[in-house]
Steps between C-alpha positions, in 0.01 A plus 500: 500500500367167625556184296169333394407139525599258220206319334530136405262278303504124577318252282467190716373158387380382843432134554409442862410133528461533882205744447383365157577848359624539144518862381702748292562805712619843380639670805600868493709577806700805596832472678556789739857650477575392857361141448761227470461277190465185708219651702329624176519149347374351823199721468434389146544129589268544801240657265521190274496252788202661665319599181128523522233727350551848646855471636680834495824661590487777762529859390857524607775395741448803719132419583535294817127473550467270194632151452762447221239292312143464579158378386154619598161327460207661313397684817849660530603286801863405499535124441880467440797689642841416362829633637847467339827485686526529876191667643496600865286315757284810529437501123399133504283559804317779313476279186348212694232719645420659159489192271394140536805379303849643558803378291866598526754431228847542647783571256763520779582278799153361579612288789649810678167674437308208657718488804447875550121476458427172671432634844373848397133449594367550146126462463420164327872437442419131445302575186766731337655331204871573469699386196870517434601592149824355369762782513724343234212468257395861570859610428497311167168664410633845590778448237229440235278783601392708195229771458296250294535139612321182404524206732340168579409419854386160603400397856459136604497383865663827603787444259559799271625464150586828314618535143623815327590423141739208508588547867309310768508504878325308763462493877274374771287761666576438862211566746604597854285535810487789743376295781736293720537138395 
C-alpha cells in the first residue's frame, strides 16, 4: 500500500516591504512521501516570496509539464513559472518559452547550479531570476516543522526575517545570474 502525502497548514503573516505587500496567508501544502523536508519548506517559502493573486502549487511532483509554482492571468496564460532546487537547462529553456517571468529558488548549492547552466543555451537566460536560499536557515526551519505552523515572514531589501514563536532566523536572499559576468 502506498503512503499518502502529509498535509500541512501554514498561517503566514507576510510583510514584504520590497513589494508593499502585507497579507495573512493560509497555505495548505502537501508533502509527498518522497519529498525532502528542506525542498518542501523551500516550496512554501517560494510561495510566500512570490505571492500574488492566483499563485498555485502544481498538482504534484510527478507532473513534469507543470512548474512547481505558477500563476496565470485572467485569460489563462501563464505569467509566472517558479522552480525549486536544481532544475535542468532543458527545464529552464521550456519555462522561459512558456512564461514571461521565470524564478528559481535553489535550496542546495546554487553556485554549482549556475556554473552548470551558464553556457547551456537557455532561452532568455538573462531574464531568469535565480535565488539562493540559506541552507542553515532551512535546516533550522525543518527542525520546527509541524502539521500546523504559524510564522511571521518579513522581507526588506531582499533580507528575509522569519519568526516561529520565540525563535527567529534571518538571511539575505542572494540573487545569482545565469549569464556570464
